[in-house]
C-alpha positions in Angstrom: -34.9 -17.6 75.7 -35.7 -14.0 74.7 -34.1 -12.3 71.7 -31.9 -9.4 72.2 -32.9 -7.3 69.1 -30.1 -4.8 69.6 -27.5 -7.5 69.0 -29.1 -8.8 65.7 -27.7 -7.6 62.4 -29.9 -5.8 59.9 -30.5 -8.8 57.7 -31.8 -10.8 60.7 -34.0 -7.9 61.8 -35.5 -7.6 58.2 -36.2 -11.3 58.2 -38.1 -10.9 61.5 -40.0 -7.9 60.1 -41.2 -10.1 57.3 -42.5 -12.5 59.9 -44.6 -9.6 61.4 -42.2 -9.0 64.3 -42.9 -5.4 65.4 -40.0 -5.5 67.9 -37.6 -6.1 65.1 -38.9 -3.0 63.3 -38.6 -1.0 66.5 -35.0 -2.1 66.9 -34.2 -1.1 63.3 -36.1 2.2 63.8 -34.1 2.9 67.0 -30.9 2.1 65.2 -31.3 4.3 62.1 -33.9 7.0 62.8 -31.6 9.5 64.6 -28.7 9.3 62.1 -31.0 9.3 59.1 -32.8 12.4 60.4 -29.5 14.2 60.9 -28.2 13.3 57.5 -31.4 14.3 55.7 -31.7 17.5 57.8 -28.4 18.6 56.4 -29.8 18.4 52.9 -33.2 19.8 53.6 -32.0 22.4 56.2 -35.1 21.5 58.2 -34.9 18.9 61.0 -38.6 18.5 61.5 -39.1 18.0 57.8 -36.4 15.4 57.9 -38.1 13.6 60.8 -41.3 13.4 58.9 -39.6 12.1 55.8 -37.8 9.4 57.7 -40.9 8.5 59.7 -42.8 8.1 56.4 -40.0 5.9 55.1 -40.4 3.5 58.1 -44.2 3.5 57.6 -43.7 2.4 54.0 -41.2 -0.3 55.1 -43.6 -1.6 57.8 -46.8 -1.0 55.7 -47.0 -4.4 53.9 -46.7 -6.2 57.3 -48.6 -3.7 59.5 -51.7 -4.9 61.3 -54.2 -2.7 63.2 -52.8 -2.0 66.6 -49.2 -2.7 65.6 -46.3 -1.0 67.3 -45.7 1.3 64.4 -49.3 2.4 64.0 -49.5 3.3 67.7 -46.2 5.2 67.5 -47.3 7.1 64.4 -50.5 8.2 66.0 -48.6 9.6 69.0 -46.5 11.7 66.6 -49.3 12.9 64.4 
């Protein structure tokens, strides 16, 4: 049976991220990236700078578990 990542809570997703599950990170990213960017953009008054800051945050979160070719590294190269 396949996991439905959107239905998992944050704690379960983080546990899966610790097990190198890049789909769990993608689910967490999709859940929090847009609202975090909006929130930070209010304070920075620059949406693109907020996007970069939040993207860097997710890179740091994924960093200890990232492997070459991982979902996050592919996604980051597309936005570089």
